VOGU-3710 file (C-alpha; in Angstrom, 3 decimals, decimal comma):
1> mddikasfrk> 19,197/28,179/-25,590  19,034/25,798/-22,592  16,379/27,859/-21,133  14,611/28,602/-24,232  14,523/24,685/-24,605  13,289/23,802/-21,190  10,539/26,363/-21,577  9,325/24,899/-24,958  9,372/21,375/-23,093  7,315/22,434/-20,441
11> larqyhpdvs> 4,574/24,640/-23,095  4,727/21,377/-25,357  3,795/19,062/-22,558  0,967/21,244/-21,532  -0,442/21,828/-25,472  0,700/19,176/-27,460  -2,584/17,796/-29,151  -1,777/14,232/-28,820  -2,034/14,825/-24,746  -3,699/18,005/-23,901
21> qepqaeerfk> -7,248/18,232/-22,923  -7,583/22,098/-23,270  -9,950/23,247/-26,211  -7,491/25,497/-27,921  -4,573/23,342/-27,365  -3,842/22,949/-31,172  -3,716/26,892/-31,991  -1,721/27,389/-28,570  0,940/24,599/-29,735  1,240/26,236/-33,218
31> evneaygvls> 1,867/29,676/-30,899  4,440/27,814/-28,951  6,057/26,112/-31,931  6,567/29,250/-33,969  7,796/30,956/-31,156  10,322/28,551/-30,275  11,393/28,382/-34,140  11,940/32,434/-33,801  13,954/32,150/-30,480  15,965/29,443/-31,302
41> dpdkrsaydr> 17,122/31,001/-34,709  19,453/34,103/-34,226  18,707/35,589/-37,520  15,013/35,226/-37,297  15,162/36,510/-33,655  16,917/39,584/-34,854  14,477/40,082/-37,703  11,666/39,781/-35,103  13,390/42,428/-33,045  13,509/44,848/-35,669
51> fghagvqgtg> 10,227/44,216/-37,695  8,044/42,300/-35,194  5,703/39,334/-36,189  5,926/40,479/-39,986  9,398/39,894/-40,093  9,522/36,453/-39,647  6,467/35,624/-41,950  6,068/33,986/-45,016  7,459/30,668/-44,366  4,214/29,058/-45,606
61> gmpdytvdfa> 3,133/27,606/-42,098  6,234/25,457/-40,633  9,093/27,276/-39,549  12,284/26,021/-41,462  14,551/25,374/-38,232  15,574/22,343/-36,854  14,574/20,672/-33,699  15,915/17,816/-31,947  12,807/16,022/-31,836  14,129/12,970/-29,972
71> difeglfggm> 15,807/14,807/-27,353  12,753/17,039/-26,596  9,934/14,540/-26,837  11,880/11,645/-25,104  11,580/13,708/-21,758  8,070/14,575/-22,283  6,647/11,225/-23,800  9,282/8,727/-22,903  6,908/6,708/-20,144  3,741/7,365/-22,275
81> ggfggfgrst> 2,257/4,520/-24,785  2,910/5,397/-28,640  5,906/7,712/-28,186  8,347/5,568/-26,237  11,932/5,706/-27,911  10,976/7,409/-31,228  12,545/4,892/-33,407  14,881/3,722/-30,840  13,950/0,151/-30,269  12,445/-0,842/-27,002
91> trsrnaprrg> 13,172/-4,817/-27,469  15,906/-5,071/-25,260  14,013/-3,475/-22,176  10,910/-5,426/-23,206  12,849/-8,642/-23,206  14,821/-7,833/-19,920  14,308/-9,991/-16,837  12,019/-8,371/-14,693  10,783/-8,989/-11,009  7,443/-10,788/-10,483
101> adlqyklslt> 4,675/-9,100/-8,821  3,980/-8,797/-4,968  1,145/-10,635/-3,276  -0,768/-9,717/-0,330  -2,758/-11,862/1,767  -5,074/-11,213/5,195  -3,593/-13,349/8,160  -6,258/-13,626/10,887  -5,164/-14,358/14,526  -6,497/-14,671/17,888
111> feqavfgvek> -5,541/-12,084/20,544  -3,465/-14,826/22,426  -1,813/-16,007/18,837  -0,692/-12,336/18,477  0,632/-11,530/21,844  2,648/-14,910/22,277  3,228/-15,815/18,323  2,350/-18,830/16,623  3,257/-21,188/13,864  0,433/-20,997/11,498
121> evditrdelc> -0,318/-22,714/8,056  -1,507/-20,470/5,219  -2,648/-21,161/1,971  -0,851/-19,380/-0,973  -2,568/-19,051/-4,526  -0,264/-17,858/-7,093  1,056/-18,512/-10,921  3,703/-21,111/-11,276  5,710/-22,386/-14,515  3,426/-24,764/-16,428
131> escggkgaep> 5,338/-28,152/-15,599  4,312/-29,820/-19,417  5,440/-26,599/-21,562  8,333/-25,289/-19,408  6,711/-22,100/-19,167  6,900/-21,615/-23,050  3,334/-21,827/-23,813  3,565/-24,150/-26,416  2,079/-28,103/-26,589  5,164/-30,354/-26,238
141> gtsvtrcgtc> 6,570/-31,144/-29,271  5,709/-27,994/-31,320  7,658/-24,776/-31,174  6,834/-21,375/-31,023  7,296/-19,176/-34,446  8,561/-15,871/-35,239  5,925/-13,281/-35,292  5,118/-12,469/-38,922  3,769/-9,017/-38,033  6,676/-7,755/-36,283
151> ngsgevrqvr> 9,595/-9,741/-37,720  10,153/-11,200/-33,979  11,179/-7,616/-32,813  7,967/-7,421/-30,510  6,884/-3,855/-31,846  5,495/-1,981/-34,742  6,448/1,194/-36,278  4,262/3,752/-37,928  5,186/7,029/-39,253  2,959/10,035/-38,565
161> qtllgsmvqv> 3,060/13,522/-39,990  2,771/16,099/-37,167  2,933/19,695/-36,714  6,809/18,843/-35,770  7,234/17,117/-38,957  7,620/13,237/-39,377  7,598/11,016/-36,307  7,894/7,309/-35,844  5,179/5,862/-33,548  6,687/2,661/-31,786
171> stcpacngag> 3,881/0,545/-30,193  3,759/-3,159/-29,205  2,885/-5,537/-31,542  -0,764/-6,239/-31,528  -0,330/-9,785/-33,213  2,415/-11,183/-30,535  1,773/-8,864/-27,636  5,480/-7,695/-27,748  6,738/-11,282/-27,429  8,165/-11,402/-30,966
181> etistpcktc> 7,216/-14,706/-31,113  3,402/-16,550/-32,062  1,947/-19,870/-30,520  0,415/-22,043/-33,079  -0,416/-24,896/-30,785  -0,952/-23,834/-27,312  -0,014/-25,952/-24,541  -3,290/-28,116/-23,162  -2,354/-27,515/-19,454  -1,842/-23,745/-19,541
191> sgrglvrrtr> -3,884/-22,819/-22,450  -0,531/-21,053/-23,917  -0,033/-18,896/-20,542  3,368/-20,560/-19,844  1,848/-20,449/-16,066  -0,755/-22,288/-14,069  -2,473/-21,121/-10,763  -2,035/-23,460/-8,025  -2,553/-23,329/-4,265  0,045/-24,572/-1,945
201> kkavsvpagv> 0,288/-24,484/1,742  3,445/-22,483/3,812  4,213/-22,600/7,289  4,258/-19,325/8,594  6,478/-18,062/11,823  4,407/-15,254/13,659  6,415/-13,473/16,022  5,154/-12,532/19,789  3,771/-8,954/20,068  2,010/-8,607/16,335
211> dtgnqirlag> -0,922/-6,148/16,098  -3,246/-5,684/13,597  -1,855/-3,805/10,522  1,522/-5,161/11,069  3,301/-7,041/7,682  5,224/-10,112/7,651  7,090/-10,529/4,595  7,800/-14,100/2,766  10,788/-13,333/0,373  10,133/-14,828/-3,077
221> egqpgvnggp> 6,964/-16,140/-2,086  5,248/-13,827/-4,810  4,222/-14,194/-8,396  6,942/-15,656/-11,039  9,118/-13,154/-12,497  9,086/-12,376/-16,337  11,844/-13,629/-18,729  13,732/-15,490/-15,920  13,473/-12,602/-13,389  13,169/-13,282/-9,626
231> hgnlylvvev> 10,029/-13,996/-7,806  7,807/-11,076/-6,237  7,557/-11,248/-2,240  4,075/-12,140/-0,214  3,311/-9,743/2,517  0,849/-11,161/5,205  -1,322/-8,321/6,513  -2,069/-9,054/10,202  -5,802/-8,874/11,425  -6,421/-9,626/15,463
241> qphkffhrkd> -9,807/-10,830/16,280  -11,387/-8,877/19,475  -11,071/-10,766/22,598  -13,954/-11,034/25,136  -12,228/-9,066/28,085  -8,843/-7,739/26,823  -8,385/-4,673/24,806  -4,815/-3,553/23,565  -3,147/-0,086/23,875  0,310/-0,066/22,426
251> ndvlldlgin> 1,984/-2,948/24,587  -0,332/-2,671/27,555  -3,572/-4,768/27,936  -6,876/-3,184/29,460  -9,069/-4,897/31,529  -12,368/-3,380/33,249  -13,003/-4,984/36,650  -16,221/-5,095/38,445  -16,124/-5,366/42,304  -18,879/-4,806/45,017
261> vaqatlgaev> -19,165/-2,071/47,101  -17,795/-3,946/50,280  -14,440/-4,815/48,307  -14,196/-1,307/47,382  -14,573/0,033/50,739  -12,628/-2,604/53,126  -10,355/-3,887/50,059  -9,955/-7,494/49,277  -7,737/-9,716/47,198  -9,433/-11,131/44,201
271> evptvdgpak> -8,404/-13,175/41,026  -8,316/-11,628/37,490  -7,769/-12,865/34,052  -4,503/-12,211/32,370  -2,866/-13,400/29,004  -0,710/-15,714/31,306  -3,848/-16,942/33,177  -5,568/-16,287/36,275  -3,368/-14,099/38,862  -4,046/-12,674/42,080
281> lkipagiqpg> -4,900/-8,715/42,521  -5,022/-6,487/45,573  -7,590/-4,297/46,026  -6,773/-1,206/48,541  -9,495/-0,384/51,040  -11,525/2,841/49,744  -10,677/2,443/46,115  -12,634/4,739/43,821  -14,745/3,968/40,760  -12,259/4,546/37,652
291> kvlrmrgkgv> -9,055/3,910/39,624  -6,506/1,943/37,461  -4,414/-0,781/39,195  -1,115/-1,686/37,107  0,053/-5,240/36,985  3,601/-5,295/35,692  4,838/-7,631/33,018  1,429/-8,806/32,488  1,070/-7,007/28,755  1,811/-7,927/25,451
301> pilrssgrgd> 5,685/-8,841/24,486  7,455/-5,857/22,849  7,995/-6,916/18,926  11,375/-8,517/18,652  12,517/-7,411/21,886  12,819/-9,358/25,418  10,488/-6,526/27,426  6,777/-6,852/27,987  3,666/-4,123/28,548  1,771/-3,976/31,519
311> qlvivnveip> -1,810/-5,272/32,263  -4,081/-2,039/33,497  -7,152/-2,844/35,237  -9,880/-0,304/35,266  -11,776/-0,476/38,631  -15,545/-0,239/38,395  -17,594/-0,500/41,552  -20,870/-2,265/40,800  -24,009/-1,058/42,701  -26,367/-3,765/43,718
321> knlnaeqrql> -29,822/-3,567/42,368  -31,786/-6,133/44,135  -31,206/-6,681/47,981  -32,873/-8,873/50,433  -34,438/-7,655/53,465  -31,092/-8,380/55,458  -28,799/-6,492/52,932  -31,319/-3,609/52,871  -31,295/-3,104/56,542  -27,586/-3,340/56,409
331> feqlakslgt> -27,418/-0,522/54,069  -29,829/1,548/55,690  -27,813/1,412/59,322  -24,798/2,296/57,123  -26,380/5,305/55,458  -27,748/6,437/58,858  -23,832/6,474/59,946  -22,591/7,945/56,977  -24,828/11,005/56,690  -26,540/12,602/53,978
341> eahpaersii> -23,929/14,900/52,763  -22,962/14,909/49,145  -19,707/16,263/47,834  -18,906/17,240/44,252  -16,088/15,380/42,819  -12,692/16,680/42,340  -11,581/14,320/39,649  -13,760/12,652/37,085  -13,344/9,071/35,797  -12,233/10,487/32,621
351> dwlkealgg> -9,161/12,274/34,762  -8,190/8,656/36,012  -8,185/7,213/32,580  -6,081/10,122/31,215  -3,840/9,778/33,897  -3,072/6,220/33,834  -3,130/5,971/29,774  -0,861/8,688/29,507  -3,123/11,165/28,516
//
């Protein structure tokens, strides 16, 4: 019988006229209903086995069997408006304390603020309980009254005749929106909402190492709860502004560095920018374009840890475009000494980058 009931629930959910969009839903539902009546009744099932469909005809439409509608349809429509509870009161659950909604705001940071962390003040706009009426919504000196439509229950009931017999449809009272009370004189401050919209400043501690997409949770800073429930949370979504020189890959900082031909050939010590300020970097003699030099510990602090990433300096050899007479003469002499033979590159700049950045 449990298997039959489970199958009936599945098909009833699919073909019930109140929820199904299929064109033949009502006819199919009648067939499902009749089949359930036969299979759930031992006498009718025996008659059907012996005489076929003719053995169960003659009931005048609706089969004379008993179905626990509340049990079956609570599973089907318990979460849908209009069928919740089937006569069972939902006032208690409606008036139970509920947690307030969460809020989400964008938090814009500079590259340096994201790297090292910052104390930042943000403006938070949310609902707060009206101080004039204490959240009741009624003008001070007046009181709320019991709703005459639902008699304070917050819900209205309507008996519907369906293919499965009489059903009680329970819905939220349209006069009081489920509150069970009406306000004859709304509070002038909040217009009867019991809540007012306010913007307040909040100090936020941003940890070092955050990146775009990270979230900072401020517990209890969201919307107020309902019926005395707790506040929701506030989530600040980090968005890091692009930097003029630096790029970020995980906890490493990338920097493109242009050097001249002489520096690349002879080697040099140059000053490069880092997130900590200018620092010296040694360029080895004969360095090739695309070579990546690693500056240990000059990257982004690892979030909520003591370690740091590195700064990866990608070397780019700049070829001069405008030469004076002396420079041109020197390059011509160098060209003669180096010869004119060209060699195909065994490794490309892309290969260098893949190796340096871990593939």
